C-alpha positions in Angstrom: 60.5 126.9 36.5 64.0 126.9 38.0 65.9 123.5 38.9 67.0 123.2 42.4 70.8 122.8 41.0 70.6 125.4 38.9 69.3 127.8 41.6 71.9 126.4 43.9 74.8 127.0 41.4 73.4 130.6 40.5 73.0 131.9 44.2 75.9 130.0 46.2 78.7 128.4 43.9 79.0 130.8 41.1 79.2 133.9 43.0 81.7 132.7 45.5 84.5 131.1 42.9 87.1 130.5 43.4 86.7 128.0 46.4 90.0 127.5 48.2 89.1 123.8 49.8 86.5 121.1 49.2 85.3 121.2 53.0 84.7 125.1 52.3 82.2 123.9 49.6 80.7 121.4 51.8 80.2 123.5 54.9 78.4 126.3 52.9 76.4 123.6 50.9 75.0 122.1 54.3 74.2 125.8 55.4 72.5 126.6 52.1 70.4 123.1 52.4 69.4 124.0 56.0 68.2 127.4 54.7 66.7 126.1 51.8 64.7 123.6 53.9 63.7 125.3 56.8 63.6 129.1 56.2 63.0 129.7 52.6 59.5 130.3 51.4 58.3 128.1 48.3 55.4 129.7 46.5 54.3 126.2 45.0 53.4 124.6 48.5 51.7 127.8 50.0 54.9 130.2 50.9 56.1 127.8 53.6 59.4 126.1 54.2 59.4 122.5 52.9 60.0 121.3 56.7 56.8 123.0 57.9 54.5 121.7 54.8 56.0 118.2 55.2 55.0 118.4 59.1 51.3 119.6 58.1 51.0 117.1 55.8 51.7 114.5 58.5 49.7 116.0 61.0 46.4 116.0 58.5 46.9 112.4 57.4 47.7 110.7 60.8 45.4 109.2 63.0 45.8 109.9 66.4 46.9 107.0 68.8 44.3 106.3 71.1 44.6 104.8 74.7 43.4 101.2 74.7 40.3 100.5 76.9 41.7 98.4 80.1 38.9 95.9 79.4 40.1 95.4 75.6 43.7 94.4 77.1 42.1 91.2 78.4 40.7 90.3 75.0 42.3 87.4 72.9 42.5 87.0 69.5 39.0 85.3 68.9 37.4 87.9 70.9 37.0 85.8 74.2 37.9 87.7 77.7 40.3 86.2 80.2 42.4 87.7 82.7 46.3 86.8 82.5 47.8 85.1 85.1 50.3 87.6 86.6 52.6 84.9 88.2 52.6 81.9 86.7 53.9 79.7 89.7 50.9 81.3 91.9 48.6 78.7 93.0 46.1 81.5 93.4 44.3 82.6 90.2 43.2 86.1 89.8 39.7 86.9 89.3 38.2 86.0 86.1 40.8 83.3 85.2 39.8 81.5 82.4 36.8 82.7 82.1 34.6 85.1 79.9 34.1 87.4 82.6 36.6 90.7 82.7 38.3 91.3 85.8 37.3 94.2 88.3 38.9 97.1 87.8 41.1 98.4 91.0 41.0 102.1 91.5 
């Protein structure tokens, strides 16, 4: 198996010698790395580019984020349920304030 740096030198650096300026080498290197990661098919990972393989890996291993149940938003750390006062300065308490009853859902 060939090393990545050996492949880089064989395919890119040596055939184009002598390089005129360092920015020429840097720009060409950036283009090569982009090609290698996004378009080069790699046999060890199923003949897909590394970026595609990585994306597939994360899609397969991460759990989808669900939306919380509205009633769960009223649960405290110890599991009791109560409404949260929207306006602390208000003299009117919302339904279920400081009780174990969940407030009614509004449409």
